[in-house]
Each structure stands twice: as C-alpha cells, then as structure tokens.
KEDREN-120243 format. One record per atom (N, C-alpha, C, O): atom name; x, y, z; residue number from 1; residue in three letters. Coordinates in nm, 3 decimals, padded with zeros to 5 digits. Each point is the difference from the previous one (the first is absolute). Layout:
BEGIN
  a      c1      c2      c3   k   r
 CA       X       Y       Z NUM ALA
...
end
This chain:
BEGIN
  a      c1      c2      c3   k   r
  N  03.396 -00.727  02.094   1 MET
 CA -00.107  00.007 -00.097   1 MET
  C -00.134 -00.020  00.070   1 MET
  O -00.046  00.086  00.077   1 MET
  N -00.016 -00.200 -00.104   2 PHE
 CA -00.129 -00.031  00.061   2 PHE
  C  00.022 -00.091  00.120   2 PHE
  O  00.074 -00.099 -00.008   2 PHE
  N -00.139  00.133  00.117   3 ASN
 CA  00.005 -00.093  00.112   3 ASN
  C -00.118 -00.098 -00.012   3 ASN
  O -00.077  00.006 -00.096   3 ASN
  N  00.065 -00.092  00.191   4 LYS
 CA -00.102 -00.106 -00.008   4 LYS
  C -00.141  00.058 -00.003   4 LYS
  O -00.086 -00.051 -00.072   4 LYS
  N  00.061  00.158  00.148   5 PHE
 CA -00.133  00.060  00.004   5 PHE
  C -00.037  00.060 -00.136   5 PHE
  O -00.113 -00.017 -00.046   5 PHE
  N  00.206  00.087 -00.017   6 ASN
 CA -00.029  00.061 -00.130   6 ASN
  C -00.029 -00.106 -00.106   6 ASN
  O -00.090  00.019 -00.083   6 ASN
  N  00.163 -00.128  00.083   7 LYS
 CA -00.024 -00.106 -00.097   7 LYS
  C -00.136 -00.063  00.021   7 LYS
  O -00.073 -00.025 -00.096   7 LYS
  N  00.037  00.001  00.222   8 MET
 CA -00.130 -00.061  00.030   8 MET
  C -00.113  00.096 -00.039   8 MET
  O -00.103 -00.043 -00.053   8 MET
  N  00.121  00.172  00.080   9 PHE
 CA -00.101  00.099 -00.037   9 PHE
  C -00.018  00.005 -00.151   9 PHE
  O -00.113  00.005 -00.049   9 PHE
  N  00.221 -00.006 -00.025  10 LEU
 CA -00.006  00.003 -00.145  10 LEU
  C -00.071 -00.124 -00.055  10 LEU
  O -00.080  00.012 -00.093  10 LEU
  N  00.109 -00.128  00.147  11 ILE
 CA -00.065 -00.123 -00.044  11 ILE
  C -00.149  00.003  00.031  11 ILE
  O -00.082 -00.036 -00.084  11 ILE
  N  00.046  00.078  00.205  12 LEU
 CA -00.142  00.006  00.038  12 LEU
  C -00.078  00.099 -00.087  12 LEU
  O -00.112 -00.029 -00.040  12 LEU
  N  00.171  00.144  00.011  13 MET
 CA -00.070  00.098 -00.082  13 MET
  C -00.016 -00.049 -00.144  13 MET
  O -00.102  00.026 -00.063  13 MET
  N  00.201 -00.097  00.013  14 THR
 CA -00.011 -00.055 -00.135  14 THR
  C -00.110 -00.104 -00.007  14 THR
  O -00.081  00.000 -00.093  14 THR
  N  00.077 -00.090  00.191  15 VAL
 CA -00.103 -00.104  00.002  15 VAL
  C -00.138  00.064  00.016  15 VAL
  O -00.096 -00.042 -00.064  15 VAL
  N  00.086  00.144  00.149  16 PHE
 CA -00.127  00.069  00.022  16 PHE
  C -00.050  00.066 -00.129  16 PHE
  O -00.117 -00.013 -00.034  16 PHE
  N  00.205  00.082 -00.036  17 SER
 CA -00.043  00.068 -00.122  17 SER
  C -00.036 -00.098 -00.110  17 SER
  O -00.094  00.023 -00.076  17 SER
  N  00.167 -00.133  00.066  18 LEU
 CA -00.032 -00.100 -00.101  18 LEU
  C -00.128 -00.075  00.032  18 LEU
  O -00.069 -00.046 -00.092  18 LEU
  N  00.037  00.032  00.219  19 SER
 CA -00.123 -00.072  00.035  19 SER
  C -00.124  00.086 -00.022  19 SER
  O -00.108 -00.054 -00.023  19 SER
  N  00.122  00.185  00.029  20 LEU
 CA -00.116  00.088 -00.020  20 LEU
  C -00.032  00.023 -00.147  20 LEU
  O -00.117  00.009 -00.036  20 LEU
  N  00.216  00.001 -00.048  21 ALA
 CA -00.022  00.036 -00.140  21 ALA
  C -00.090 -00.098 -00.074  21 ALA
  O -00.093  00.046 -00.066  21 ALA
  N  00.113 -00.178  00.071  22 PRO
 CA -00.088 -00.089 -00.075  22 PRO
  C -00.143 -00.001  00.050  22 PRO
  O -00.093 -00.013 -00.079  22 PRO
  N  00.072  00.027  00.210  23 SER
 CA -00.136 -00.002  00.052  23 SER
  C -00.078  00.123 -00.042  23 SER
  O -00.122 -00.006 -00.013  23 SER
  N  00.189  00.116 -00.008  24 ALA
 CA -00.069  00.121 -00.042  24 ALA
  C -00.044 -00.007 -00.145  24 ALA
  O -00.101  00.059 -00.038  24 ALA
  N  00.176 -00.130 -00.043  25 MET
 CA -00.033 -00.005 -00.142  25 MET
  C -00.092 -00.117 -00.033  25 MET
  O -00.045 -00.010 -00.114  25 MET
  N  00.016 -00.077  00.207  26 ALA
 CA -00.081 -00.117 -00.029  26 ALA
  C -00.150  00.027  00.008  26 ALA
  O -00.079 -00.086 -00.038  26 ALA
  N  00.038  00.203  00.085  27 GLN
 CA -00.141  00.030  00.018  27 GLN
  C -00.062  00.045 -00.132  27 GLN
  O  00.006  00.118 -00.034  27 GLN
  N -00.066 -00.210 -00.038  28 GLU
 CA -00.079  00.036 -00.118  28 GLU
  C -00.130 -00.078  00.008  28 GLU
  O -00.006 -00.102  00.068  28 GLU
  N -00.094  00.147 -00.135  29 GLY
 CA -00.127 -00.070  00.003  29 GLY
  C -00.102  00.079  00.078  29 GLY
  O -00.012  00.121 -00.016  29 GLY
  N -00.061 -00.190  00.102  30 GLU
 CA -00.111  00.060  00.074  30 GLU
  C  00.049  00.053  00.135  30 GLU
  O -00.041 -00.052  00.104  30 GLU
  N  00.125  00.151 -00.103  31 SER
 CA  00.045  00.059  00.126  31 SER
  C -00.058  00.140  00.013  31 SER
  O -00.029  00.066 -00.100  31 SER
  N  00.015 -00.024  00.222  32 SER
 CA -00.060  00.131  00.022  32 SER
  C  00.103  00.110 -00.020  32 SER
  O  00.120 -00.026 -00.012  32 SER
  N -00.167  00.147  00.008  33 ILE
 CA  00.087  00.115 -00.021  33 ILE
  C  00.098  00.013  00.116  33 ILE
  O  00.117  00.035 -00.021  33 ILE
  N -00.162 -00.063  00.142  34 LEU
 CA  00.088  00.010  00.116  34 LEU
  C  00.114 -00.101 -00.009  34 LEU
  O  00.115  00.035  00.028  34 LEU
  N -00.145 -00.158 -00.067  35 GLN
 CA  00.104 -00.101 -00.013  35 GLN
  C  00.099  00.037 -00.110  35 GLN
  O  00.121 -00.019  00.015  35 GLN
  N -00.172  00.073 -00.126  36 GLU
 CA  00.089  00.042 -00.107  36 GLU
  C  00.088  00.116  00.044  36 GLU
  O  00.118  00.005 -00.034  36 GLU
  N -00.175  00.089  00.110  37 SER
 CA  00.077  00.114  00.048  37 SER
  C  00.110 -00.045  00.096  37 SER
  O  00.113  00.049 -00.008  37 SER
  N -00.146 -00.140  00.098  38 VAL
 CA  00.101 -00.052  00.092  38 VAL
  C  00.109 -00.073 -00.077  38 VAL
  O  00.118  00.012  00.032  38 VAL
  N -00.157 -00.088 -00.133  39 GLY
 CA  00.098 -00.070 -00.082  39 GLY
  C  00.091  00.097 -00.074  39 GLY
  O  00.120 -00.023 -00.011  39 GLY
  N -00.179  00.132 -00.041  40 ASP
 CA  00.080  00.100 -00.071  40 ASP
  C  00.097  00.070  00.095  40 ASP
  O  00.116  00.022 -00.034  40 ASP
  N -00.164  00.014  00.152  41 LEU
 CA  00.087  00.063  00.099  41 LEU
  C  00.112 -00.094  00.044  41 LEU
  O  00.113  00.043  00.021  41 LEU
  N -00.146 -00.170 -00.007  42 THR
 CA  00.101 -00.098  00.037  42 THR
  C  00.106 -00.013 -00.108  42 THR
  O  00.119 -00.012  00.029  42 THR
  N -00.162  00.015 -00.154  43 THR
 CA  00.095 -00.007 -00.111  43 THR
  C  00.094  00.120  00.002  43 THR
  O  00.122 -00.016 -00.012  43 THR
  N -00.177  00.136  00.029  44 VAL
 CA  00.083  00.120  00.003  44 VAL
  C  00.095 -00.004  00.119  44 VAL
  O  00.118  00.033 -00.013  44 VAL
  N -00.168 -00.075  00.130  45 ALA
 CA  00.085 -00.006  00.119  45 ALA
  C  00.110 -00.105 -00.015  45 ALA
  O  00.114  00.024  00.039  45 ALA
  N -00.147 -00.139 -00.096  46 ALA
 CA  00.100 -00.106 -00.016  46 ALA
  C  00.110  00.042 -00.098  46 ALA
  O  00.117 -00.026  00.025  46 ALA
  N -00.156  00.089 -00.134  47 ILE
 CA  00.101  00.044 -00.096  47 ILE
  C  00.081  00.116  00.058  47 ILE
  O  00.120  00.009 -00.026  47 ILE
  N -00.183  00.077  00.102  48 GLY
 CA  00.074  00.108  00.068  48 GLY
  C  00.097 -00.055  00.102  48 GLY
  O  00.112  00.050  00.012  48 GLY
  N -00.153 -00.152  00.061  49 LEU
 CA  00.089 -00.064  00.097  49 LEU
  C  00.116 -00.068 -00.071  49 LEU
  O  00.113  00.005  00.047  49 LEU
  N -00.142 -00.067 -00.160  50 GLY
 CA  00.107 -00.061 -00.078  50 GLY
  C  00.100  00.104 -00.048  50 GLY
  O  00.121 -00.025  00.001  50 GLY
  N -00.169  00.141 -00.042  51 GLY
 CA  00.089  00.109 -00.041  51 GLY
  C  00.084  00.050  00.116  51 GLY
  O  00.118  00.031 -00.017  51 GLY
  N -00.180 -00.022  00.135  52 ALA
 CA  00.075  00.042  00.119  52 ALA
  C  00.108 -00.102  00.035  52 ALA
  O  00.110  00.037  00.042  52 ALA
  N -00.141 -00.164 -00.060  53 ILE
 CA  00.100 -00.104  00.027  53 ILE
  C  00.115  00.009 -00.100  53 ILE
  O  00.116 -00.017  00.036  53 ILE
  N -00.149  00.045 -00.161  54 LEU
 CA  00.107  00.020 -00.098  54 LEU
  C  00.085  00.123  00.036  54 LEU
  O  00.122 -00.002 -00.016  54 LEU
  N -00.187  00.107  00.063  55 GLY
 CA  00.075  00.117  00.045  55 GLY
  C  00.088 -00.032  00.119  55 GLY
  O  00.112  00.050  00.012  55 GLY
  N -00.163 -00.134  00.078  56 LEU
 CA  00.077 -00.044  00.116  56 LEU
  C  00.120 -00.083 -00.044  56 LEU
  O  00.107  00.008  00.061  56 LEU
  N -00.124 -00.087 -00.164  57 SER
 CA  00.110 -00.085 -00.045  57 SER
  C  00.114  00.080 -00.061  57 SER
  O  00.113 -00.048 -00.008  57 SER
  N -00.141  00.170 -00.036  58 THR
 CA  00.109  00.081 -00.057  58 THR
  C  00.095  00.052  00.107  58 THR
  O  00.112  00.041 -00.031  58 THR
  N -00.156 -00.041  00.156  59 LEU
 CA  00.084  00.052  00.108  59 LEU
  C  00.126 -00.084  00.022  59 LEU
  O  00.101  00.051  00.047  59 LEU
  N -00.107 -00.177 -00.080  60 SER
 CA  00.116 -00.086  00.021  60 SER
  C  00.112  00.031 -00.098  60 SER
  O  00.113 -00.047  00.019  60 SER
  N -00.140  00.124 -00.124  61 PHE
 CA  00.101  00.033 -00.098  61 PHE
  C  00.064  00.137  00.023  61 PHE
  O  00.083  00.043 -00.079  61 PHE
  N -00.121  00.024  00.186  62 THR
 CA  00.057  00.131  00.031  62 THR
  C  00.093 -00.011  00.120  62 THR
  O -00.012 -00.090  00.082  62 THR
  N  00.105  00.185 -00.073  63 GLU
 CA  00.094 -00.002  00.112  63 GLU
  C -00.064  00.052  00.128  63 GLU
  O  00.030 -00.049  00.109  63 GLU
  N -00.118  00.145 -00.120  64 GLU
 CA -00.071  00.055  00.115  64 GLU
  C -00.151 -00.018 -00.021  64 GLU
  O -00.064  00.090 -00.054  64 GLU
  N  00.008 -00.202  00.095  65 PRO
 CA -00.143 -00.025 -00.025  65 PRO
  C -00.092  00.104  00.063  65 PRO
  O -00.107  00.030 -00.055  65 PRO
  N  00.146  00.025  00.170  66 LYS
 CA -00.089  00.096  00.066  66 LYS
  C -00.015  00.129 -00.079  66 LYS
  O -00.095  00.075  00.021  66 LYS
  N  00.189 -00.048 -00.112  67 ASP
 CA -00.011  00.119 -00.084  67 ASP
  C -00.094 -00.021 -00.119  67 ASP
  O -00.035  00.096 -00.069  67 ASP
  N -00.004 -00.219  00.044  68 HIS
 CA -00.082 -00.032 -00.118  68 HIS
  C -00.133 -00.065  00.039  68 HIS
  O -00.054 -00.080 -00.077  68 HIS
  N  00.002  00.112  00.192  69 LEU
 CA -00.128 -00.057  00.043  69 LEU
  C -00.116  00.046 -00.086  69 LEU
  O -00.107 -00.062  00.000  69 LEU
  N  00.126  00.169 -00.074  70 LYS
 CA -00.108  00.047 -00.088  70 LYS
  C -00.026 -00.100 -00.113  70 LYS
  O -00.106  00.005 -00.062  70 LYS
  N  00.201 -00.095  00.035  71 ASN
 CA -00.021 -00.103 -00.102  71 ASN
  C -00.121 -00.087  00.033  71 ASN
  O -00.071 -00.045 -00.090  71 ASN
  N  00.046  00.024  00.218  72 ILE
 CA -00.116 -00.081  00.041  72 ILE
  C -00.128  00.072 -00.039  72 ILE
  O -00.093 -00.060 -00.055  72 ILE
  N  00.088  00.190  00.083  73 LEU
 CA -00.120  00.078 -00.034  73 LEU
  C -00.019  00.012 -00.151  73 LEU
  O -00.112 -00.009 -00.050  73 LEU
  N  00.222  00.029 -00.021  74 VAL
 CA -00.009  00.012 -00.146  74 VAL
  C -00.048 -00.132 -00.059  74 VAL
  O -00.085  00.000 -00.089  74 VAL
  N  00.138 -00.111  00.136  75 GLY
 CA -00.043 -00.131 -00.049  75 GLY
  C -00.147 -00.026  00.030  75 GLY
  O -00.073 -00.051 -00.084  75 GLY
  N  00.030  00.088  00.205  76 GLY
 CA -00.141 -00.016  00.035  76 GLY
  C -00.090  00.087 -00.085  76 GLY
  O -00.107 -00.044 -00.042  76 GLY
  N  00.149  00.167  00.016  77 ALA
 CA -00.080  00.090 -00.084  77 ALA
  C -00.011 -00.051 -00.143  77 ALA
  O -00.107  00.003 -00.060  77 ALA
  N  00.218 -00.051  00.007  78 ILE
 CA -00.003 -00.056 -00.136  78 ILE
  C -00.090 -00.123 -00.003  78 ILE
  O -00.073 -00.021 -00.097  78 ILE
  N  00.080 -00.061  00.202  79 GLY
 CA -00.085 -00.118  00.007  79 GLY
  C -00.148  00.035  00.007  79 GLY
  O -00.083 -00.065 -00.064  79 GLY
  N  00.050  00.168  00.139  80 ILE
 CA -00.140  00.043  00.010  80 ILE
  C -00.049  00.053 -00.134  80 ILE
  O -00.112 -00.029 -00.042  80 ILE
  N  00.195  00.106 -00.026  81 ILE
 CA -00.038  00.052 -00.132  81 ILE
  C -00.022 -00.116 -00.097  81 ILE
  O -00.097  00.000 -00.076  81 ILE
  N  00.187 -00.097  00.078  82 ALA
 CA -00.015 -00.117 -00.087  82 ALA
  C -00.126 -00.079  00.038  82 ALA
  O -00.071 -00.048 -00.088  82 ALA
  N  00.043  00.035  00.217  83 GLY
 CA -00.119 -00.071  00.045  83 GLY
  C -00.128  00.067 -00.044  83 GLY
  O -00.095 -00.067 -00.041  83 GLY
  N  00.090  00.198  00.047  84 VAL
 CA -00.118  00.074 -00.046  84 VAL
  C -00.018 -00.020 -00.150  84 VAL
  O -00.112 -00.015 -00.048  84 VAL
  N  00.222  00.017 -00.025  85 GLY
 CA -00.008 -00.023 -00.144  85 GLY
  C -00.053 -00.139 -00.033  85 GLY
  O -00.082 -00.016 -00.090  85 GLY
  N  00.128 -00.084  00.163  86 ILE
 CA -00.046 -00.138 -00.022  86 ILE
  C -00.148 -00.013  00.032  86 ILE
  O -00.075 -00.063 -00.075  86 ILE
  N  00.033  00.121  00.187  87 VAL
 CA -00.142 -00.008  00.038  87 VAL
  C -00.087  00.073 -00.102  87 VAL
  O -00.108 -00.048 -00.034  87 VAL
  N  00.154  00.163 -00.013  88 ALA
 CA -00.077  00.074 -00.101  88 ALA
  C -00.012 -00.082 -00.128  88 ALA
  O -00.107 -00.006 -00.061  88 ALA
  N  00.215 -00.058  00.020  89 TRP
 CA -00.004 -00.083 -00.121  89 TRP
  C -00.094 -00.119  00.020  89 TRP
  O -00.076 -00.035 -00.090  89 TRP
  N  00.081 -00.028  00.208  90 GLN
 CA -00.090 -00.113  00.028  90 GLN
  C -00.146  00.043 -00.005  90 GLN
  O -00.083 -00.069 -00.058  90 GLN
  N  00.052  00.183  00.118  91 GLN
 CA -00.138  00.047  00.000  91 GLN
  C -00.047  00.037 -00.139  91 GLN
  O -00.115 -00.025 -00.036  91 GLN
  N  00.202  00.084 -00.043  92 ALA
 CA -00.038  00.040 -00.136  92 ALA
  C -00.026 -00.123 -00.087  92 ALA
  O -00.095  00.000 -00.078  92 ALA
  N  00.177 -00.102  00.089  93 THR
 CA -00.022 -00.118 -00.082  93 THR
  C -00.116 -00.083  00.053  93 THR
  O -00.068 -00.067 -00.078  93 THR
  N  00.045  00.070  00.208  94 LYS
 CA -00.112 -00.075  00.056  94 LYS
  C -00.133  00.062 -00.039  94 LYS
  O -00.097 -00.072 -00.022  94 LYS
  N  00.091  00.204  00.013  95 SER
 CA -00.124  00.067 -00.036  95 SER
  C -00.048 -00.043 -00.139  95 SER
  O -00.119 -00.020 -00.021  95 SER
  N  00.211  00.007 -00.071  96 LYS
 CA -00.036 -00.043 -00.135  96 LYS
  C -00.059 -00.140  00.004  96 LYS
  O -00.099 -00.028 -00.068  96 LYS
  N  00.159 -00.060  00.146  97 GLY
 CA -00.050 -00.137  00.011  97 GLY
  C -00.137 -00.006  00.065  97 GLY
  O -00.084 -00.080 -00.040  97 GLY
  N  00.061  00.164  00.141  98 VAL
 CA -00.130  00.002  00.068  98 VAL
  C -00.109  00.045 -00.096  98 VAL
  O -00.108 -00.058 -00.003  98 VAL
  N  00.136  00.160 -00.075  99 ILE
 CA -00.099  00.050 -00.096  99 ILE
  C -00.032 -00.107 -00.104  99 ILE
  O -00.116 -00.022 -00.033  99 ILE
  N  00.219 -00.044 -00.016 100 GLU
 CA -00.021 -00.102 -00.102 100 GLU
  C -00.070 -00.123  00.059 100 GLU
  O -00.082 -00.062 -00.068 100 GLU
  N  00.113  00.025  00.192 101 SER
 CA -00.060 -00.120  00.058 101 SER
  C -00.147  00.019  00.035 101 SER
  O -00.077 -00.096 -00.004 101 SER
  N  00.037  00.217  00.038 102 HIS
 CA -00.140  00.024  00.033 102 HIS
  C -00.085  00.024 -00.123 102 HIS
  O -00.122  00.015  00.010 102 HIS
  N  00.185 -00.011 -00.125 103 GLY
 CA -00.075  00.016 -00.125 103 GLY
  C -00.068  00.134 -00.013 103 GLY
  O -00.106  00.010 -00.062 103 GLY
  N  00.166  00.092  00.120 104 MET
 CA -00.063  00.132 -00.006 104 MET
  C -00.002  00.053 -00.143 104 MET
  O -00.091  00.074 -00.037 104 MET
  N  00.187 -00.112 -00.040 105 ASN
 CA  00.000  00.042 -00.140 105 ASN
  C  00.074 -00.106 -00.080 105 ASN
  O  00.123 -00.003 -00.002 105 ASN
  N -00.198 -00.081 -00.063 106 SER
 CA  00.064 -00.101 -00.082 106 SER
  C  00.051  00.066 -00.127 106 SER
  O -00.040  00.111 -00.034 106 SER
  N  00.128 -00.179 -00.035 107 SER
 CA  00.065  00.061 -00.117 107 SER
  C -00.100  00.029 -00.111 107 SER
  O  00.018  00.096 -00.074 107 SER
  N -00.122 -00.177  00.060 108 GLU
 CA -00.098  00.025 -00.105 108 GLU
  C -00.091  00.117  00.034 108 GLU
  O -00.033  00.080 -00.087 108 GLU
  N -00.006 -00.069  00.213 109 GLU
 CA -00.092  00.105  00.040 109 GLU
  C  00.067  00.137  00.008 109 GLU
  O -00.065  00.103 -00.018 109 GLU
  N  00.193 -00.101  00.044 110 PHE
 CA  00.068  00.127  00.023 110 PHE
  C  00.123  00.012 -00.090 110 PHE
  O  00.107  00.041  00.045 110 PHE
  N -00.123 -00.077 -00.170 111 SER
 CA  00.111  00.006 -00.094 111 SER
  C  00.027  00.145 -00.039 111 SER
  O -00.080  00.089  00.029 111 SER
  N  00.192 -00.068 -00.092 112 THR
 CA  00.038  00.135 -00.040 112 THR
  C -00.099  00.059 -00.100 112 THR
  O -00.035  00.118  00.010 112 THR
  N -00.011 -00.199 -00.104 113 ALA
 CA -00.095  00.051 -00.099 113 ALA
  C -00.130  00.043  00.066 113 ALA
  O -00.057  00.102 -00.038 113 ALA
  N  00.009 -00.177  00.135 114 ARG
 CA -00.124  00.038  00.070 114 ARG
  C  00.020  00.127  00.083 114 ARG
  O -00.089  00.084  00.007 114 ARG
  N  00.206 -00.071  00.056 115 ARG
 CA  00.026  00.121  00.078 115 ARG
  C  00.003  00.123 -00.089 115 ARG
  O -00.057  00.104  00.034 115 ARG
  N  00.123 -00.115 -00.149 116 VAL
 CA  00.009  00.113 -00.093 116 VAL
  C -00.140  00.037 -00.051 116 VAL
  O -00.033  00.118 -00.008 116 VAL
  N -00.048 -00.218 -00.027 117 ALA
 CA -00.135  00.027 -00.049 117 ALA
  C -00.084  00.067  00.108 117 ALA
  O -00.076  00.092 -00.028 117 ALA
  N  00.089 -00.138  00.152 118 TRP
 CA -00.075  00.059  00.111 118 TRP
  C  00.044  00.144  00.023 118 TRP
  O -00.084  00.088  00.017 118 TRP
  N  00.215 -00.064 -00.017 119 GLN
 CA  00.049  00.135  00.020 119 GLN
  C -00.046  00.094 -00.111 119 GLN
  O -00.035  00.115  00.026 119 GLN
  N  00.035 -00.164 -00.150 120 LYS
 CA -00.044  00.081 -00.113 120 LYS
  C -00.147  00.038  00.014 120 LYS
  O -00.038  00.114 -00.024 120 LYS
  N -00.045 -00.211  00.065 121 SER
 CA -00.142  00.029  00.017 121 SER
  C -00.022  00.100  00.115 121 SER
  O -00.086  00.087 -00.009 121 SER
  N  00.164 -00.100  00.117 122 GLN
 CA -00.013  00.094  00.111 122 GLN
  C  00.042  00.141 -00.040 122 GLN
  O -00.063  00.098  00.040 122 GLN
  N  00.169 -00.087 -00.119 123 ILE
 CA  00.045  00.131 -00.047 123 ILE
  C -00.104  00.063 -00.090 123 ILE
  O -00.027  00.119  00.010 123 ILE
  N -00.033 -00.199 -00.100 124 GLN
 CA -00.102  00.053 -00.090 124 GLN
  C -00.123  00.047  00.078 124 GLN
  O -00.056  00.105 -00.031 124 GLN
  N  00.014 -00.183  00.132 125 LYS
 CA -00.114  00.041  00.082 125 LYS
  C  00.030  00.131  00.072 125 LYS
  O -00.085  00.089  00.003 125 LYS
  N  00.204 -00.078  00.054 126 LYS
 CA  00.037  00.121  00.073 126 LYS
  C  00.007  00.120 -00.094 126 LYS
  O -00.048  00.108  00.034 126 LYS
  N  00.106 -00.127 -00.151 127 PHE
 CA  00.010  00.109 -00.096 127 PHE
  C -00.137  00.045 -00.047 127 PHE
  O -00.025  00.120 -00.010 127 PHE
  N -00.065 -00.214 -00.017 128 GLN
 CA -00.133  00.035 -00.047 128 GLN
  C -00.079  00.072  00.109 128 GLN
  O -00.074  00.093 -00.029 128 GLN
  N  00.090 -00.136  00.154 129 SER
 CA -00.072  00.068  00.108 129 SER
  C  00.053  00.140  00.023 129 SER
  O -00.076  00.091  00.033 129 SER
  N  00.206 -00.073 -00.050 130 GLN
 CA  00.057  00.134  00.017 130 GLN
  C -00.032  00.088 -00.120 130 GLN
  O -00.018  00.121  00.016 130 GLN
  N  00.009 -00.178 -00.136 131 ALA
 CA -00.029  00.078 -00.119 131 ALA
  C -00.142  00.057  00.006 131 ALA
  O -00.024  00.110 -00.051 131 ALA
  N -00.069 -00.181  00.112 132 LYS
 CA -00.137  00.047  00.011 132 LYS
  C -00.011  00.113  00.101 132 LYS
  O -00.086  00.087 -00.015 132 LYS
  N  00.170 -00.086  00.116 133 SER
 CA -00.012  00.099  00.105 133 SER
  C  00.077  00.129 -00.030 133 SER
  O -00.016  00.098  00.072 133 SER
  N  00.097 -00.096 -00.175 134 ILE
 CA  00.076  00.121 -00.034 134 ILE
  C -00.090  00.091 -00.083 134 ILE
  O -00.048 -00.041 -00.106 134 ILE
  N  00.024  00.162  00.152 135 PRO
 CA -00.085  00.091 -00.078 135 PRO
  C  00.074  00.046 -00.126 135 PRO
  O  00.122  00.013 -00.002 135 PRO
  N -00.200  00.009 -00.100 136 THR
 CA  00.060  00.044 -00.126 136 THR
  C -00.006  00.152 -00.007 136 THR
  O -00.099  00.061  00.040 136 THR
  N  00.203 -00.003 -00.089 137 PHE
 CA  00.007  00.144 -00.019 137 PHE
  C  00.023  00.027 -00.147 137 PHE
  O  00.074 -00.072 -00.068 137 PHE
  N -00.138  00.176  00.019 138 SER
 CA  00.026  00.040 -00.138 138 SER
  C  00.039  00.147  00.000 138 SER
  O -00.059  00.083  00.069 138 SER
  N  00.156 -00.055 -00.147 139 TYR
 CA  00.049  00.138 -00.011 139 TYR
  C -00.021  00.049 -00.143 139 TYR
  O  00.019 -00.075 -00.096 139 TYR
  N -00.059  00.198  00.085 140 ASN
 CA -00.020  00.060 -00.130 140 ASN
  C  00.072  00.134 -00.003 140 ASN
  O -00.032  00.091  00.076 140 ASN
  N  00.130 -00.081 -00.163 141 PHE
 CA  00.075  00.122 -00.010 141 PHE
  C -00.034  00.067 -00.134 141 PHE
  O -00.005 -00.066 -00.104 141 PHE
  N -00.017  00.193  00.109 142 SER
 CA -00.023  00.074 -00.125 142 SER
  C  00.086  00.128  00.004 142 SER
  O  00.015  00.064  00.104 142 SER
  N  00.040 -00.030 -00.220 143 PHE
 CA  00.085  00.119 -00.008 143 PHE
  C -00.056  00.098 -00.096 143 PHE
  O  00.058  00.107 -00.020 143 PHE
end
C-alpha cells in the first residue's frame, strides 16, 4: 500500500493545505487589493490542493494505483472549481457590506419609493425632450 514516504507526504500536504486556508480567509477590513488577491489565490490553491489530496487518497482503494493517477488531477480540478466558487461568494457578500458600511446609500436616502420616483421623473424628462424634437407631419387625402 503506502510506504513511509507516501504517508509522510500525505500528512505534510494535509497540514500545509489546512494551514493556508484559514489565513486566506482572515483578511477583512483595511487591506489592500494586492493582499486580498493573494489571499484569494491562496484560498483557491489550498482548496485545490485539498482536492488533489482527496484524489490521491482514492488510489489506496484500487488494485492498480498507477492506472488511476488521473484521480489526483480530477480532485485538484474539482477543488480549484470549488475554491473559485467560494472566493466569488466571499467577494459578492463582502461588496454588499462595504457599500453599506461606507454609507454610500442609506436605506432612507435610497429606498425603493425614491428610486421609482426618480426613474419616473427621468423617463418623463426624456419623453418630453424627445417629443419636442420630433417634427409633426400632417397628411390630407382627398378623393
């Protein structure tokens, strides 16, 4: 099955991936774009590595492990896809919090009723300006 080197490698990779994941997700607050990007890449890489380790662990259940080495790549690919999904979800939920925390639009100033009233006034202004610029034509038919 596994010799001593394979077991040690598996343990080291597991510890490495687990040590990277929490540090990547802990960066919130006043961090720069570069630090956030590095944290996001670290999250994707750590989850991808975890997926590759899970793919590697499936080899011990097969009779010919060398015929199923693609399991490592498939596990890594699934991990990377999951990591990208997690990072996208984190960024989407963080953006809402940033907008609300900076007070760019408080609920009273940017309520639904105010948005609808503003849009209605803009539509009326646009319609009135276009109505003035359309030339009128009159047709007279006689038989």
